[in-house]
Structure formats: C-alpha cells, structure tokens
C-alpha positions in Angstrom: 108.9 78.5 125.7 110.4 75.1 126.4 114.0 74.2 126.0 113.4 72.0 123.0 112.5 75.1 120.9 108.9 74.0 120.2 105.8 75.9 120.9 102.1 75.2 120.4 100.4 76.4 117.2 96.7 76.2 116.6 96.1 74.8 113.2 93.8 77.1 111.2 92.3 74.0 109.5 91.4 72.3 112.8 90.4 75.0 115.4 91.1 73.9 118.9 93.8 71.5 117.8 97.3 72.6 118.7 100.5 71.3 117.1 104.0 71.6 118.2 106.1 74.1 116.1 109.6 72.8 115.7 112.6 74.9 115.2 112.8 73.8 111.6 109.2 75.1 111.1 110.1 78.4 112.6 113.2 78.8 110.4 111.2 78.0 107.3 108.5 80.5 108.2 111.2 83.1 108.9 112.8 82.4 105.6 109.4 82.8 103.8 109.3 86.4 105.0 113.0 87.3 104.6 113.0 85.9 101.0 110.3 88.4 100.2 112.8 91.2 100.7 115.3 89.5 98.4 113.2 87.8 95.7 109.8 89.5 95.9 107.0 86.9 95.5 109.1 84.1 94.0 111.1 83.0 97.0 108.2 82.8 99.4 106.1 81.1 96.7 108.7 78.4 96.0 109.2 77.7 99.7 105.5 77.7 100.4 104.9 75.2 97.6 107.6 72.9 98.9 106.6 73.1 102.6 102.8 73.8 102.7 101.8 70.1 103.1 104.5 69.4 105.7 103.8 72.1 108.3 100.6 74.1 108.9 102.8 76.8 110.5 104.9 77.2 107.4 101.7 77.1 105.3 100.2 79.9 107.3 103.3 82.2 107.2 104.0 81.3 103.5 100.5 82.5 102.6 101.0 85.7 104.6 104.3 86.4 102.9 102.9 85.7 99.4 99.8 87.9 100.0 102.0 90.7 101.3 104.4 90.5 98.3 101.4 90.6 95.9 100.0 93.6 97.8 103.4 95.3 97.5 103.6 94.7 93.7 100.2 96.4 93.4 101.3 99.3 95.6 104.5 99.8 93.6 102.5 99.7 90.3 100.2 102.4 91.7 103.1 104.5 92.8 104.6 104.1 89.3 101.4 105.4 87.7 101.3 108.3 90.2 104.8 109.4 89.4 103.5 111.7 86.7 101.9 113.9 89.4 104.9 113.5 91.8 102.8 111.9 94.5 104.2 108.5 93.3 107.6 109.3 94.8 106.1 109.7 98.3 104.0 106.6 97.7 107.0 104.6 96.7 109.0 105.7 99.7 106.1 104.9 102.0 105.6 101.5 100.3 109.3 100.7 100.8 109.1 101.6 104.5 106.0 99.4 104.9 107.8 96.6 103.1 110.7 96.7 105.5 108.6 97.0 108.7 106.1 94.3 107.7 108.8 91.9 106.6 110.8 92.1 109.8 107.9 92.1 112.2 106.2 88.9 110.9 109.7 87.2 110.5 110.3 87.9 114.2 106.9 86.5 115.2 107.5 83.4 113.0 110.8 82.8 114.7 109.0 83.0 118.1 106.5 80.4 116.9 103.6 82.8 116.8 101.0 83.5 114.1 101.0 87.1 112.7 98.5 88.4 110.2 100.0 91.3 108.2 97.4 94.0 108.5 98.1 95.7 105.2 98.2 92.6 103.1 95.2 91.8 100.8 94.3 88.1 101.5 94.6 86.6 98.0 95.5 83.2 99.5 93.5 82.1 102.5 
C-alpha cells in the first residue's frame, strides 16, 4: 500500500479498468458494513443511496452490506418460525454468530481497500 492511503480497485462496471480507492472511500465502505450491525438494512441503504454514484468501491460494498442484511432478515424470520420446534433457538444463535463474523470480516477488507463478496449473502442487488 502506498503512503497516501489509496489502493487500486477494479471497477465491476469496467473490467480491466482500475481506480484509486481513497481513504474516504474506504471509510464509507467500512461504515456501510458497521451500520448493518447497528441499524440493520436502513443504515447501509441510506449510505449506499448517497454514495453509489460517487464511488464504485462504496457502491460495491454498499450492495454487499444490503444483500447481507436482507439475507439476515430472512434467516431471523425462519428462526422465528422454527421456534415452535425449538430448532429456532439454535438457528437464531447461529445467525447472530454469522452476522457478527460476516460484518467484521468485510468491514476489515473494505478498510484495506479490497473487494469482498460475502459468501452467505443472497445477491438481491448486483
């Protein structure tokens, strides 16, 4: 990494074309993921709407955060339905563990200026 805190990022819209990722882009992408823990889908959605046209890096990480939060909503709803057979308690605990792990990991990658596709997220936004 260079001393000016920028790193190359290959734009998903223009393959082969790299852009510099600024520290501000990294911070906004990090915030997209961290806001998911605090506000569920609303924080990442608002930040993504505000920043998607300004930075392809924030656009990418914002979509990842939103997709993951929607996937978590579905998983928590399934665990709520499964509570009647007591499997839902285990499913809710597993979903919470996945939520913490796959919020911190992409947040760290975003701060490092790297793309990270969350493997358990259903890709609603592409």
